Wavefront OBJ file of the C-alpha trace (Angstrom):
o trace
v 24.355 23.253 -26.019
v 22.159 23.840 -22.917
v 21.560 27.578 -22.171
v 21.552 28.627 -18.532
v 18.472 30.794 -18.318
v 17.449 33.252 -15.494
v 14.093 34.358 -14.411
v 13.970 37.243 -16.721
v 14.484 35.002 -19.800
v 11.578 32.773 -18.670
v 9.183 35.780 -18.719
v 10.545 36.909 -22.080
v 10.086 33.255 -23.427
v 6.385 33.402 -22.117
v 5.785 36.748 -23.774
v 7.217 35.478 -27.072
v 5.092 32.256 -26.790
v 1.860 34.009 -26.077
v 2.505 36.390 -28.943
v 3.108 33.601 -31.251
v -0.133 31.720 -30.294
v -2.155 34.972 -30.671
v -0.617 35.521 -34.134
v -1.572 32.130 -35.198
v -5.082 32.064 -33.513
v -6.252 35.459 -32.207
v -9.170 33.859 -30.170
v -7.028 30.946 -28.708
v -6.641 32.347 -25.089
v -10.281 33.671 -24.992
v -11.595 30.305 -26.075
v -9.176 28.366 -23.805
v -10.335 30.364 -20.763
v -13.947 29.556 -21.329
v -13.853 25.742 -21.417
v -11.611 22.905 -20.432
v -12.715 19.665 -21.977
v -9.602 17.404 -22.680
v -10.335 13.746 -23.644
v -7.036 12.444 -22.241
v -5.444 12.134 -18.802
v -1.681 11.633 -18.802
v 0.019 9.993 -15.976
v 3.709 10.231 -16.471
v 7.130 10.741 -14.861
v 8.283 14.218 -13.733
v 11.490 13.855 -15.742
v 11.898 17.183 -17.464
v 12.940 15.413 -20.652
v 9.550 13.931 -21.145
v 7.112 16.853 -21.906
v 3.733 15.194 -22.313
v 1.931 17.701 -24.546
v 4.851 18.045 -26.912
v 5.349 14.235 -27.263
v 1.758 13.726 -28.410
v 1.469 16.915 -30.233
v -1.361 18.510 -28.283
v -1.804 21.996 -27.126
v -2.910 23.533 -23.971
v -6.310 22.350 -23.096
v -6.152 19.080 -24.843
v -4.212 16.884 -22.271
v -4.840 16.790 -18.592
v -1.593 16.048 -16.830
v -0.368 14.415 -13.756
v 3.354 13.768 -13.213
v 5.442 12.418 -10.328
v 8.673 10.490 -9.778
v 8.585 7.160 -11.723
v 4.828 7.764 -12.837
v 3.412 5.830 -9.739
v -0.227 5.462 -9.056
v -0.574 4.871 -5.376
v -4.194 4.859 -3.842
v -2.836 6.356 -0.668
v -1.505 9.449 -2.631
v -4.235 11.953 -2.427
v -2.516 14.085 -5.015
v -2.735 11.547 -7.810
v -6.183 10.170 -6.744
v -7.578 13.758 -6.759
v -6.361 14.219 -10.209
v -7.741 11.029 -11.447
v -11.097 11.707 -9.797
v -11.312 15.152 -11.302
v -10.443 13.963 -14.777
v -12.881 11.065 -14.795
v -15.817 12.451 -12.727
v -15.754 16.140 -13.815
v -13.912 16.474 -17.131
v -15.255 13.110 -18.362
v -11.991 12.080 -20.072
v -12.254 8.986 -22.321
v -8.649 7.814 -22.083
v -6.163 7.497 -19.113
v -2.588 7.009 -20.395
v -0.022 5.783 -17.991
v 3.288 6.568 -19.709
v 6.739 5.593 -18.334
v 10.025 6.130 -20.122
v 13.188 4.040 -20.611
v 16.176 4.861 -18.447
v 14.016 6.142 -15.623
v 16.207 7.245 -12.922
v 13.516 6.425 -10.172
v 13.311 2.881 -11.512
v 17.080 2.560 -11.557
v 17.388 3.805 -8.063
v 14.935 1.205 -6.885
v 17.217 -1.529 -8.238
v 20.478 -0.014 -7.219
v 19.637 1.987 -4.201
v 19.201 5.734 -3.959
v 18.537 8.599 -1.636
v 17.137 7.763 1.680
v 14.195 9.248 3.471
v 11.256 10.494 1.512
v 12.493 9.416 -2.065
v 13.288 6.010 -0.837
v 9.904 5.586 0.750
v 8.281 6.487 -2.551
v 10.308 4.167 -4.404
v 9.601 1.091 -2.183
v 6.674 0.295 -4.555
v 9.028 -0.193 -7.520
v 11.439 -2.122 -5.126
v 8.625 -4.489 -4.484
v 7.974 -4.916 -8.202
v 11.617 -5.724 -8.682
v 11.832 -8.279 -5.913
v 8.667 -10.137 -7.295
v 10.076 -10.195 -10.779
v 13.798 -10.655 -9.828
v 14.048 -14.249 -11.273
v 13.021 -12.991 -14.760
v 15.010 -9.654 -14.521
v 18.136 -11.612 -13.454
v 18.350 -13.055 -16.877
v 19.234 -9.640 -18.223
v 23.097 -9.304 -17.918
v 23.087 -5.798 -19.260
v 22.031 -3.340 -16.638
v 20.414 -0.903 -19.063
v 18.183 -3.683 -20.387
v 17.254 -4.726 -16.916
v 16.193 -1.217 -15.964
v 14.258 -0.739 -19.193
v 12.374 -4.040 -18.658
v 11.483 -2.958 -15.199
v 10.200 0.256 -16.469
v 7.800 -1.524 -18.657
v 6.786 -3.738 -15.746
v 6.139 -0.663 -13.745
v 3.847 0.749 -16.348
v 1.823 -2.390 -16.355
v 1.570 -2.188 -12.536
v 0.428 1.389 -12.624
v -2.161 0.589 -15.264
v -3.351 -2.224 -12.929
v -3.440 0.332 -9.995
v -5.429 2.791 -11.990
v -8.006 0.118 -13.111
v -8.354 -1.193 -9.524
v -9.039 2.282 -8.030
v -12.490 2.976 -6.810
v -12.773 5.875 -9.112
v -12.243 3.892 -12.182
v -14.367 0.851 -11.082
v -17.240 3.172 -10.254
v -16.897 4.805 -13.686
v -17.168 1.563 -15.475
v -20.165 0.371 -13.273
v -22.115 3.332 -14.452
v -21.238 2.628 -17.973
v -18.789 5.482 -18.589
v -16.716 5.290 -21.815
v -13.250 5.061 -20.398
v -10.088 3.263 -21.506
v -6.787 2.879 -19.658
v -3.592 2.541 -21.693
v 0.093 1.642 -20.948
v 2.816 3.314 -23.005
v 6.531 3.917 -22.612
v 8.678 6.636 -24.108
v 12.105 6.315 -25.637
v 14.198 9.371 -25.149
v 16.788 8.366 -27.491
v 14.513 8.618 -30.584
v 11.495 10.530 -29.235
v 9.065 7.726 -30.077
v 6.311 6.223 -28.010
v 5.658 2.484 -27.703
v 2.355 0.973 -27.076
v 2.744 -1.794 -24.504
v -0.539 -3.290 -25.876
v -2.177 -2.695 -22.515
v -5.586 -1.250 -23.093
v -8.444 -1.846 -20.505
v -12.050 -0.777 -20.783
v -13.691 -3.098 -18.520
v -12.961 -4.620 -15.009
v -12.432 -8.002 -16.743
v -9.371 -6.705 -18.685
v -7.189 -5.625 -15.778
v -3.556 -6.849 -16.407
v -2.291 -9.485 -14.123
v 1.119 -8.624 -12.505
l 1 2 3 4 5 6 7 8 9 10 11 12 13 14 15 16 17 18 19 20 21 22 23 24 25 26 27 28 29 30 31 32 33 34 35 36 37 38 39 40 41 42 43 44 45 46 47 48 49 50 51 52 53 54 55 56 57 58 59 60 61 62 63 64 65 66 67 68 69 70 71 72 73 74 75 76 77 78 79 80 81 82 83 84 85 86 87 88 89 90 91 92 93 94 95 96 97 98 99 100 101 102 103 104 105 106 107 108 109 110 111 112 113 114 115 116 117 118 119 120 121 122 123 124 125 126 127 128 129 130 131 132 133 134 135 136 137 138 139 140 141 142 143 144 145 146 147 148 149 150 151 152 153 154 155 156 157 158 159 160 161 162 163 164 165 166 167 168 169 170 171 172 173 174 175 176 177 178 179 180 181 182 183 184 185 186 187 188 189 190 191 192 193 194 195 196 197 198 199 200 201 202 203 204 205 206 207 208
C-alpha cells in the first residue's frame, strides 16, 4: 500500500539513507564529492516508476541522468542538448542509453489525444511518429500493444536523434569511444529489453 509522505518524512528518509551508506562505506561521500566520472548517460522518461539508477543497479556518481516526458531528444531543447554535451565533451561518457518504457502515458496521449497547450506541443514529435507509422500500427487491434509498439519506435527515433546531433557527430569525428543504445523497460516485471540498437559510428544510425 502506498504511503502518503510529508516533507518531514523525506528528510528523515534522507538521514536514514546517508547513515546506511556511511555505515557500509565510511569514505563514500568524501570520495563522491571529489570526482564525478560516470561512464553512462541515461536519457529516460520522467515517469516516477522508472528510477534509472535502481533499474541498472548503479549508485550515485555512476550514471549521469536526463529525464523528460516520453524520453524525447529534440535538438531545439537546450536542456537535453546541454546534458548530452556535458556528458560527452566533459565527462567523456562511453555509453548513451536511450531508455523508454512500455505503457508510457506520453506515447498513449500522442495517439489518443491529451492535454492541450505545452504538453501537447511537446508530444507533437511522437504524434508525427504515429502518423508516419500508422499503417503498420493499425494492424495492432489491441490498444495496449499499439502503444507499446510505438514506445519501441519512439526509442529508435530518439537514438537516431542522439546520433544525428552535432555533439555526437563531432565526438565520432575526433575518434571518441562512444556508443548509443536503445533500450525499453517493462514495469510489469522490472526487466530491461535491448532493442538491438547500438550505434558507434555515423554509418550505423538507424533508419526510421
